[in-house]
Gaussian input, Z-matrix of N, CA and C with variables (Angstrom, degrees):
# hf/3-21g

backbone

0 1
 N
 C     1     B1
 C     2     B2     1     A1
 N     3     B3     2     A2     1     D1
 C     4     B4     3     A3     2     D2
 C     5     B5     4     A4     3     D3
 N     6     B6     5     A5     4     D4
 C     7     B7     6     A6     5     D5
 C     8     B8     7     A7     6     D6
 N     9     B9     8     A8     7     D7
 C    10    B10     9     A9     8     D8
 C    11    B11    10    A10     9     D9
 N    12    B12    11    A11    10    D10
 C    13    B13    12    A12    11    D11
 C    14    B14    13    A13    12    D12
 N    15    B15    14    A14    13    D13
 C    16    B16    15    A15    14    D14
 C    17    B17    16    A16    15    D15
 N    18    B18    17    A17    16    D16
 C    19    B19    18    A18    17    D17
 C    20    B20    19    A19    18    D18
 N    21    B21    20    A20    19    D19
 C    22    B22    21    A21    20    D20
 C    23    B23    22    A22    21    D21
 N    24    B24    23    A23    22    D22
 C    25    B25    24    A24    23    D23
 C    26    B26    25    A25    24    D24
 N    27    B27    26    A26    25    D25
 C    28    B28    27    A27    26    D26
 C    29    B29    28    A28    27    D27
 N    30    B30    29    A29    28    D28
 C    31    B31    30    A30    29    D29
 C    32    B32    31    A31    30    D30
 N    33    B33    32    A32    31    D31
 C    34    B34    33    A33    32    D32
 C    35    B35    34    A34    33    D33
 N    36    B36    35    A35    34    D34
 C    37    B37    36    A36    35    D35
 C    38    B38    37    A37    36    D36
 N    39    B39    38    A38    37    D37
 C    40    B40    39    A39    38    D38
 C    41    B41    40    A40    39    D39
 N    42    B42    41    A41    40    D40
 C    43    B43    42    A42    41    D41
 C    44    B44    43    A43    42    D42
 N    45    B45    44    A44    43    D43
 C    46    B46    45    A45    44    D44
 C    47    B47    46    A46    45    D45
 N    48    B48    47    A47    46    D46
 C    49    B49    48    A48    47    D47
 C    50    B50    49    A49    48    D48
 N    51    B51    50    A50    49    D49
 C    52    B52    51    A51    50    D50
 C    53    B53    52    A52    51    D51
 N    54    B54    53    A53    52    D52
 C    55    B55    54    A54    53    D53
 C    56    B56    55    A55    54    D54
 N    57    B57    56    A56    55    D55
 C    58    B58    57    A57    56    D56
 C    59    B59    58    A58    57    D57
 N    60    B60    59    A59    58    D58
 C    61    B61    60    A60    59    D59
 C    62    B62    61    A61    60    D60
 N    63    B63    62    A62    61    D61
 C    64    B64    63    A63    62    D62
 C    65    B65    64    A64    63    D63
 N    66    B66    65    A65    64    D64
 C    67    B67    66    A66    65    D65
 C    68    B68    67    A67    66    D66
 N    69    B69    68    A68    67    D67
 C    70    B70    69    A69    68    D68
 C    71    B71    70    A70    69    D69
 N    72    B72    71    A71    70    D70
 C    73    B73    72    A72    71    D71
 C    74    B74    73    A73    72    D72
 N    75    B75    74    A74    73    D73
 C    76    B76    75    A75    74    D74
 C    77    B77    76    A76    75    D75
 N    78    B78    77    A77    76    D76
 C    79    B79    78    A78    77    D77
 C    80    B80    79    A79    78    D78
 N    81    B81    80    A80    79    D79
 C    82    B82    81    A81    80    D80
 C    83    B83    82    A82    81    D81
 N    84    B84    83    A83    82    D82
 C    85    B85    84    A84    83    D83
 C    86    B86    85    A85    84    D84
 N    87    B87    86    A86    85    D85
 C    88    B88    87    A87    86    D86
 C    89    B89    88    A88    87    D87
 N    90    B90    89    A89    88    D88
 C    91    B91    90    A90    89    D89
 C    92    B92    91    A91    90    D90
 N    93    B93    92    A92    91    D91
 C    94    B94    93    A93    92    D92
 C    95    B95    94    A94    93    D93
 N    96    B96    95    A95    94    D94
 C    97    B97    96    A96    95    D95
 C    98    B98    97    A97    96    D96
 N    99    B99    98    A98    97    D97
 C   100   B100    99    A99    98    D98
 C   101   B101   100   A100    99    D99
 N   102   B102   101   A101   100   D100
 C   103   B103   102   A102   101   D101
 C   104   B104   103   A103   102   D102
 N   105   B105   104   A104   103   D103
 C   106   B106   105   A105   104   D104
 C   107   B107   106   A106   105   D105
 N   108   B108   107   A107   106   D106
 C   109   B109   108   A108   107   D107
 C   110   B110   109   A109   108   D108
 N   111   B111   110   A110   109   D109
 C   112   B112   111   A111   110   D110
 C   113   B113   112   A112   111   D111
 N   114   B114   113   A113   112   D112
 C   115   B115   114   A114   113   D113
 C   116   B116   115   A115   114   D114
 N   117   B117   116   A116   115   D115
 C   118   B118   117   A117   116   D116
 C   119   B119   118   A118   117   D117
 N   120   B120   119   A119   118   D118
 C   121   B121   120   A120   119   D119
 C   122   B122   121   A121   120   D120
 N   123   B123   122   A122   121   D121
 C   124   B124   123   A123   122   D122
 C   125   B125   124   A124   123   D123
 N   126   B126   125   A125   124   D124
 C   127   B127   126   A126   125   D125
 C   128   B128   127   A127   126   D126
 N   129   B129   128   A128   127   D127
 C   130   B130   129   A129   128   D128
 C   131   B131   130   A130   129   D129
 N   132   B132   131   A131   130   D130
 C   133   B133   132   A132   131   D131
 C   134   B134   133   A133   132   D132
 N   135   B135   134   A134   133   D133
 C   136   B136   135   A135   134   D134
 C   137   B137   136   A136   135   D135
 N   138   B138   137   A137   136   D136
 C   139   B139   138   A138   137   D137
 C   140   B140   139   A139   138   D138
 N   141   B141   140   A140   139   D139
 C   142   B142   141   A141   140   D140
 C   143   B143   142   A142   141   D141
 N   144   B144   143   A143   142   D142
 C   145   B145   144   A144   143   D143
 C   146   B146   145   A145   144   D144
 N   147   B147   146   A146   145   D145
 C   148   B148   147   A147   146   D146
 C   149   B149   148   A148   147   D147
 N   150   B150   149   A149   148   D148
 C   151   B151   150   A150   149   D149
 C   152   B152   151   A151   150   D150
 N   153   B153   152   A152   151   D151
 C   154   B154   153   A153   152   D152
 C   155   B155   154   A154   153   D153
 N   156   B156   155   A155   154   D154
 C   157   B157   156   A156   155   D155
 C   158   B158   157   A157   156   D156
 N   159   B159   158   A158   157   D157
 C   160   B160   159   A159   158   D158
 C   161   B161   160   A160   159   D159
 N   162   B162   161   A161   160   D160
 C   163   B163   162   A162   161   D161
 C   164   B164   163   A163   162   D162
 N   165   B165   164   A164   163   D163
 C   166   B166   165   A165   164   D164
 C   167   B167   166   A166   165   D165
 N   168   B168   167   A167   166   D166
 C   169   B169   168   A168   167   D167
 C   170   B170   169   A169   168   D168
 N   171   B171   170   A170   169   D169
 C   172   B172   171   A171   170   D170
 C   173   B173   172   A172   171   D171
 N   174   B174   173   A173   172   D172
 C   175   B175   174   A174   173   D173
 C   176   B176   175   A175   174   D174
 N   177   B177   176   A176   175   D175
 C   178   B178   177   A177   176   D176
 C   179   B179   178   A178   177   D177
 N   180   B180   179   A179   178   D178
 C   181   B181   180   A180   179   D179
 C   182   B182   181   A181   180   D180
 N   183   B183   182   A182   181   D181
 C   184   B184   183   A183   182   D182
 C   185   B185   184   A184   183   D183
 N   186   B186   185   A185   184   D184
 C   187   B187   186   A186   185   D185
 C   188   B188   187   A187   186   D186
 N   189   B189   188   A188   187   D187
 C   190   B190   189   A189   188   D188
 C   191   B191   190   A190   189   D189
 N   192   B192   191   A191   190   D190
 C   193   B193   192   A192   191   D191
 C   194   B194   193   A193   192   D192
 N   195   B195   194   A194   193   D193
 C   196   B196   195   A195   194   D194
 C   197   B197   196   A196   195   D195
 N   198   B198   197   A197   196   D196
 C   199   B199   198   A198   197   D197
 C   200   B200   199   A199   198   D198
 N   201   B201   200   A200   199   D199
 C   202   B202   201   A201   200   D200
 C   203   B203   202   A202   201   D201
 N   204   B204   203   A203   202   D202
 C   205   B205   204   A204   203   D203
 C   206   B206   205   A205   204   D204
 N   207   B207   206   A206   205   D205
 C   208   B208   207   A207   206   D206
 C   209   B209   208   A208   207   D207
 N   210   B210   209   A209   208   D208
 C   211   B211   210   A210   209   D209
 C   212   B212   211   A211   210   D210
 N   213   B213   212   A212   211   D211
 C   214   B214   213   A213   212   D212
 C   215   B215   214   A214   213   D213
 N   216   B216   215   A215   214   D214
 C   217   B217   216   A216   215   D215
 C   218   B218   217   A217   216   D216
 N   219   B219   218   A218   217   D217
 C   220   B220   219   A219   218   D218
 C   221   B221   220   A220   219   D219
 N   222   B222   221   A221   220   D220
 C   223   B223   222   A222   221   D221
 C   224   B224   223   A223   222   D222
 N   225   B225   224   A224   223   D223
 C   226   B226   225   A225   224   D224
 C   227   B227   226   A226   225   D225
 N   228   B228   227   A227   226   D226
 C   229   B229   228   A228   227   D227
 C   230   B230   229   A229   228   D228
 N   231   B231   230   A230   229   D229
 C   232   B232   231   A231   230   D230
 C   233   B233   232   A232   231   D231
 N   234   B234   233   A233   232   D232
 C   235   B235   234   A234   233   D233
 C   236   B236   235   A235   234   D234
 N   237   B237   236   A236   235   D235
 C   238   B238   237   A237   236   D236
 C   239   B239   238   A238   237   D237
 N   240   B240   239   A239   238   D238
 C   241   B241   240   A240   239   D239
 C   242   B242   241   A241   240   D240

   B1=1.4601
   B2=1.5349
   B3=1.3210
   B4=1.4702
   B5=1.5130
   B6=1.3324
   B7=1.4751
   B8=1.5301
   B9=1.3307
   B10=1.4698
   B11=1.5269
   B12=1.3415
   B13=1.4431
   B14=1.5264
   B15=1.3283
   B16=1.4727
   B17=1.5223
   B18=1.3147
   B19=1.4717
   B20=1.5261
   B21=1.3298
   B22=1.4555
   B23=1.5147
   B24=1.3084
   B25=1.4583
   B26=1.5232
   B27=1.3168
   B28=1.4836
   B29=1.5260
   B30=1.3265
   B31=1.4528
   B32=1.5284
   B33=1.3315
   B34=1.4660
   B35=1.5325
   B36=1.3292
   B37=1.4611
   B38=1.5300
   B39=1.3303
   B40=1.4531
   B41=1.5161
   B42=1.3218
   B43=1.4543
   B44=1.5180
   B45=1.3221
   B46=1.4674
   B47=1.5433
   B48=1.3222
   B49=1.4713
   B50=1.5191
   B51=1.3548
   B52=1.4535
   B53=1.5194
   B54=1.3094
   B55=1.4642
   B56=1.5288
   B57=1.3377
   B58=1.4744
   B59=1.5175
   B60=1.3459
   B61=1.4427
   B62=1.5302
   B63=1.3215
   B64=1.4498
   B65=1.5323
   B66=1.3221
   B67=1.4634
   B68=1.5122
   B69=1.3231
   B70=1.4680
   B71=1.5352
   B72=1.3303
   B73=1.4669
   B74=1.5224
   B75=1.3443
   B76=1.4554
   B77=1.5271
   B78=1.3359
   B79=1.4768
   B80=1.5263
   B81=1.3191
   B82=1.4693
   B83=1.5257
   B84=1.3133
   B85=1.4746
   B86=1.5249
   B87=1.3315
   B88=1.4750
   B89=1.5237
   B90=1.3107
   B91=1.4583
   B92=1.5174
   B93=1.3176
   B94=1.4595
   B95=1.5366
   B96=1.3141
   B97=1.4553
   B98=1.5318
   B99=1.3124
   B100=1.4850
   B101=1.5142
   B102=1.3277
   B103=1.4606
   B104=1.5183
   B105=1.3507
   B106=1.4440
   B107=1.5089
   B108=1.3147
   B109=1.4781
   B110=1.5116
   B111=1.3315
   B112=1.4549
   B113=1.5157
   B114=1.3227
   B115=1.4611
   B116=1.5248
   B117=1.3118
   B118=1.4809
   B119=1.5237
   B120=1.3398
   B121=1.4563
   B122=1.5187
   B123=1.3485
   B124=1.4684
   B125=1.5262
   B126=1.3453
   B127=1.4557
   B128=1.5343
   B129=1.3420
   B130=1.4421
   B131=1.5227
   B132=1.3378
   B133=1.4650
   B134=1.5300
   B135=1.3087
   B136=1.4646
   B137=1.5268
   B138=1.3467
   B139=1.4511
   B140=1.5251
   B141=1.3109
   B142=1.4518
   B143=1.5412
   B144=1.3139
   B145=1.4682
   B146=1.5191
   B147=1.3219
   B148=1.4555
   B149=1.5157
   B150=1.3301
   B151=1.4471
   B152=1.5050
   B153=1.3338
   B154=1.4544
   B155=1.5317
   B156=1.3096
   B157=1.4583
   B158=1.5120
   B159=1.3236
   B160=1.4715
   B161=1.5181
   B162=1.3195
   B163=1.4698
   B164=1.5151
   B165=1.3104
   B166=1.4762
   B167=1.5395
   B168=1.3093
   B169=1.4777
   B170=1.5302
   B171=1.3097
   B172=1.4653
   B173=1.5266
   B174=1.3319
   B175=1.4645
   B176=1.5147
   B177=1.3354
   B178=1.4780
   B179=1.5176
   B180=1.2981
   B181=1.4628
   B182=1.5244
   B183=1.3460
   B184=1.4487
   B185=1.5271
   B186=1.3413
   B187=1.4498
   B188=1.5244
   B189=1.3107
   B190=1.4667
   B191=1.5066
   B192=1.3305
   B193=1.4614
   B194=1.5350
   B195=1.3356
   B196=1.4569
   B197=1.5453
   B198=1.3267
   B199=1.4649
   B200=1.5026
   B201=1.3279
   B202=1.4579
   B203=1.5202
   B204=1.3258
   B205=1.4573
   B206=1.5285
   B207=1.3340
   B208=1.4639
   B209=1.5239
   B210=1.3474
   B211=1.4699
   B212=1.5421
   B213=1.3230
   B214=1.4748
   B215=1.5316
   B216=1.3290
   B217=1.4676
   B218=1.5300
   B219=1.3074
   B220=1.4574
   B221=1.5322
   B222=1.2970
   B223=1.4629
   B224=1.5146
   B225=1.3179
   B226=1.4769
   B227=1.5231
   B228=1.3221
   B229=1.4558
   B230=1.5274
   B231=1.3189
   B232=1.4805
   B233=1.5097
   B234=1.3291
   B235=1.4625
   B236=1.5323
   B237=1.3192
   B238=1.4616
   B239=1.5237
   B240=1.3102
   B241=1.4646
   B242=1.4958
   A1=107.97
   A2=116.40
   A3=121.17
   A4=110.01
   A5=116.74
   A6=121.97
   A7=109.95
   A8=115.55
   A9=119.75
   A10=110.20
   A11=117.71
   A12=121.81
   A13=112.84
   A14=116.61
   A15=121.70
   A16=110.32
   A17=118.56
   A18=122.51
   A19=108.56
   A20=114.25
   A21=119.90
   A22=112.23
   A23=116.52
   A24=121.74
   A25=109.97
   A26=116.17
   A27=124.33
   A28=113.28
   A29=117.38
   A30=121.30
   A31=108.91
   A32=115.86
   A33=120.66
   A34=108.19
   A35=114.82
   A36=121.83
   A37=109.97
   A38=115.50
   A39=121.17
   A40=107.83
   A41=116.12
   A42=123.92
   A43=109.85
   A44=116.42
   A45=119.06
   A46=112.02
   A47=117.30
   A48=122.17
   A49=113.25
   A50=117.60
   A51=120.90
   A52=115.62
   A53=119.46
   A54=120.65
   A55=112.11
   A56=115.31
   A57=122.12
   A58=108.11
   A59=115.46
   A60=121.19
   A61=110.77
   A62=116.60
   A63=122.03
   A64=107.74
   A65=116.88
   A66=120.85
   A67=107.07
   A68=116.57
   A69=121.67
   A70=109.57
   A71=116.33
   A72=119.24
   A73=109.11
   A74=114.62
   A75=122.66
   A76=105.64
   A77=115.16
   A78=120.24
   A79=111.44
   A80=115.94
   A81=121.11
   A82=107.83
   A83=116.01
   A84=122.28
   A85=107.20
   A86=117.20
   A87=120.92
   A88=112.15
   A89=118.79
   A90=121.15
   A91=111.13
   A92=116.50
   A93=122.74
   A94=111.20
   A95=116.97
   A96=120.82
   A97=111.57
   A98=117.91
   A99=120.48
   A100=110.67
   A101=117.15
   A102=121.38
   A103=112.17
   A104=117.39
   A105=120.97
   A106=113.45
   A107=117.43
   A108=121.76
   A109=110.44
   A110=115.49
   A111=121.58
   A112=108.47
   A113=115.54
   A114=121.50
   A115=109.22
   A116=114.14
   A117=121.40
   A118=106.03
   A119=115.74
   A120=120.68
   A121=106.62
   A122=115.70
   A123=118.44
   A124=111.52
   A125=115.33
   A126=123.87
   A127=109.45
   A128=115.37
   A129=119.86
   A130=109.60
   A131=116.55
   A132=120.26
   A133=111.29
   A134=117.72
   A135=121.43
   A136=113.07
   A137=116.47
   A138=120.82
   A139=113.51
   A140=118.46
   A141=121.66
   A142=113.22
   A143=117.36
   A144=120.92
   A145=110.29
   A146=115.62
   A147=121.81
   A148=108.87
   A149=116.58
   A150=122.78
   A151=110.24
   A152=116.93
   A153=120.92
   A154=108.45
   A155=115.28
   A156=121.50
   A157=107.50
   A158=117.62
   A159=120.25
   A160=109.76
   A161=115.53
   A162=121.59
   A163=111.12
   A164=116.79
   A165=121.27
   A166=110.16
   A167=115.82
   A168=120.72
   A169=110.32
   A170=117.56
   A171=122.82
   A172=110.44
   A173=116.96
   A174=121.61
   A175=113.80
   A176=118.74
   A177=119.73
   A178=112.33
   A179=115.44
   A180=121.88
   A181=110.16
   A182=115.19
   A183=123.32
   A184=107.95
   A185=115.39
   A186=118.79
   A187=109.97
   A188=116.27
   A189=123.12
   A190=109.98
   A191=119.04
   A192=122.47
   A193=114.33
   A194=117.54
   A195=120.34
   A196=113.02
   A197=116.10
   A198=121.32
   A199=114.73
   A200=118.54
   A201=121.07
   A202=109.91
   A203=116.04
   A204=122.01
   A205=108.27
   A206=113.96
   A207=121.95
   A208=107.59
   A209=116.87
   A210=119.03
   A211=110.87
   A212=115.76
   A213=122.20
   A214=110.63
   A215=116.16
   A216=122.61
   A217=108.54
   A218=118.02
   A219=120.24
   A220=109.75
   A221=114.20
   A222=121.41
   A223=109.24
   A224=116.12
   A225=121.83
   A226=110.67
   A227=117.22
   A228=122.31
   A229=108.84
   A230=114.95
   A231=120.66
   A232=109.62
   A233=117.26
   A234=119.92
   A235=110.35
   A236=115.67
   A237=121.05
   A238=108.61
   A239=117.63
   A240=119.71
   A241=111.79
   D1=131.04
   D2=-178.65
   D3=-78.17
   D4=161.66
   D5=177.98
   D6=-57.33
   D7=-38.49
   D8=-178.69
   D9=-61.95
   D10=-37.94
   D11=179.80
   D12=-71.97
   D13=-23.53
   D14=-179.26
   D15=-73.12
   D16=-36.29
   D17=-177.64
   D18=-82.46
   D19=125.71
   D20=-177.27
   D21=-102.68
   D22=123.44
   D23=178.32
   D24=-68.12
   D25=145.51
   D26=-179.85
   D27=66.44
   D28=15.05
   D29=175.99
   D30=-100.67
   D31=156.63
   D32=179.02
   D33=-99.25
   D34=132.30
   D35=179.28
   D36=-120.70
   D37=149.04
   D38=174.94
   D39=-105.72
   D40=130.23
   D41=176.45
   D42=-82.20
   D43=148.54
   D44=-177.68
   D45=-59.19
   D46=-22.48
   D47=176.95
   D48=-82.27
   D49=-7.17
   D50=173.90
   D51=114.50
   D52=-18.66
   D53=-178.05
   D54=-71.19
   D55=159.02
   D56=177.05
   D57=-117.33
   D58=137.91
   D59=-173.69
   D60=-140.28
   D61=144.97
   D62=172.34
   D63=-100.82
   D64=124.63
   D65=176.24
   D66=-75.32
   D67=125.00
   D68=179.48
   D69=-87.39
   D70=-48.45
   D71=177.99
   D72=-172.86
   D73=167.67
   D74=172.60
   D75=-105.66
   D76=131.95
   D77=-174.24
   D78=-129.43
   D79=159.73
   D80=174.00
   D81=-79.27
   D82=138.01
   D83=176.68
   D84=-81.83
   D85=104.97
   D86=-175.33
   D87=-66.07
   D88=-24.90
   D89=178.70
   D90=-68.34
   D91=-35.28
   D92=-177.10
   D93=-120.74
   D94=36.60
   D95=-172.82
   D96=-60.55
   D97=-33.77
   D98=179.60
   D99=-61.65
   D100=-30.36
   D101=-179.61
   D102=-80.01
   D103=-10.68
   D104=-178.16
   D105=74.31
   D106=18.62
   D107=179.94
   D108=-65.86
   D109=140.42
   D110=174.83
   D111=-123.69
   D112=152.63
   D113=178.82
   D114=-126.08
   D115=153.65
   D116=174.66
   D117=-101.03
   D118=127.02
   D119=177.27
   D120=-104.68
   D121=125.16
   D122=-174.05
   D123=-142.68
   D124=156.82
   D125=-173.76
   D126=-110.57
   D127=128.70
   D128=174.54
   D129=-73.22
   D130=125.23
   D131=179.20
   D132=-77.83
   D133=-15.50
   D134=178.44
   D135=-87.69
   D136=-38.83
   D137=-170.80
   D138=-116.03
   D139=-9.41
   D140=179.25
   D141=72.00
   D142=12.63
   D143=179.84
   D144=-90.86
   D145=149.87
   D146=177.69
   D147=-102.70
   D148=133.47
   D149=179.97
   D150=-126.31
   D151=164.76
   D152=169.48
   D153=-137.84
   D154=151.25
   D155=-178.41
   D156=-148.49
   D157=145.29
   D158=176.01
   D159=-52.14
   D160=138.81
   D161=-179.89
   D162=-57.22
   D163=-42.64
   D164=-179.77
   D165=-61.56
   D166=-41.70
   D167=179.78
   D168=-69.64
   D169=-39.00
   D170=-179.91
   D171=-58.89
   D172=-39.03
   D173=-174.00
   D174=-97.56
   D175=-5.70
   D176=-176.63
   D177=-70.37
   D178=155.00
   D179=178.21
   D180=-81.30
   D181=139.11
   D182=176.87
   D183=-137.43
   D184=166.24
   D185=176.42
   D186=-85.15
   D187=124.38
   D188=179.14
   D189=-82.73
   D190=163.53
   D191=-179.11
   D192=-55.54
   D193=-27.15
   D194=179.01
   D195=-82.54
   D196=2.14
   D197=178.53
   D198=91.71
   D199=-8.91
   D200=179.64
   D201=-80.80
   D202=156.46
   D203=176.79
   D204=-106.55
   D205=118.99
   D206=-178.58
   D207=-144.60
   D208=172.03
   D209=175.79
   D210=-58.53
   D211=149.35
   D212=179.18
   D213=-53.83
   D214=-40.74
   D215=176.97
   D216=-119.28
   D217=131.57
   D218=175.74
   D219=-115.86
   D220=142.58
   D221=179.75
   D222=-62.99
   D223=126.40
   D224=178.68
   D225=-107.30
   D226=-45.20
   D227=-176.83
   D228=-136.70
   D229=125.09
   D230=176.98
   D231=-63.00
   D232=154.55
   D233=177.14
   D234=-69.03
   D235=147.26
   D236=177.19
   D237=-69.85
   D238=142.67
   D239=179.94
   D240=-105.15

């Protein structure tokens, strides 16, 4: 399963720092299109701001405040069907 397939659009994710975000979509990075880079575009549920982050960075493992190593964003709520 590719990283793109792992990230679910319209799902809510929790960031290791505590914020909650809705993934809007995964997009091609037009600045680096030749490299095939993709970004995750997501909405902060606390502040209403839209952010983007490299797909690889969105899915990479980091150390959480409890000392465990998990993905930077973890799925909290599946998208509504």
